[in-house]
C-alpha positions in Angstrom: 14.2 56.2 66.2 14.6 55.9 62.5 15.3 52.1 62.6 12.1 51.6 64.5 10.3 53.4 61.8 11.8 51.3 59.0 11.7 48.0 60.9 8.3 47.0 59.2 9.5 47.9 55.8 12.8 45.8 56.0 10.8 42.9 57.6 8.3 42.7 54.7 11.2 43.2 52.3 13.2 40.3 53.7 9.9 38.3 53.7 9.4 38.9 50.1 13.0 38.1 49.1 12.9 34.9 50.9 9.6 33.7 49.2 11.2 34.5 45.8 14.4 32.6 46.8 12.3 29.6 48.1 13.8 29.9 51.7 11.9 29.8 54.9 10.3 33.1 55.0 9.2 33.4 58.7 12.8 33.7 60.1 13.7 36.3 57.7 10.7 38.2 58.6 11.9 38.3 62.3 15.4 39.0 61.2 14.4 41.9 59.2 12.2 43.3 61.9 15.0 43.0 64.6 18.0 44.2 62.8 16.7 46.0 59.8 19.1 46.5 56.8 22.0 44.4 58.5 19.8 41.4 57.6 20.1 41.9 53.8 23.8 40.9 53.5 23.0 38.0 55.9 20.1 37.0 53.6 22.3 37.2 50.4 25.0 34.9 52.1 22.3 32.5 53.3 20.8 32.4 49.7 24.3 31.8 48.0 25.1 29.1 50.5 21.6 27.3 50.1 22.2 27.2 46.4 25.6 25.8 46.6 24.5 23.1 49.0 21.6 22.2 46.5 23.9 22.2 43.5 27.0 20.9 45.0 30.4 22.3 45.5 32.0 21.2 42.2 29.4 22.4 39.9 29.6 25.6 37.9 26.2 27.3 37.9 27.2 30.5 36.2 28.6 30.6 32.7 28.9 34.1 31.1 
């Protein structure tokens, strides 16, 4: 029951995060609505892989 009540919140949250990251937002809107908070780790992994694909595998993109 609680998952059904929080479903619109997580779908909106995933949509906003996808827009900020420059990813396609509609699939993340649907994923957030269907699986709720489980979509967040999937989103962060997808964002990391998209960044790695864009920059290349041998490039260091974080320097402390």
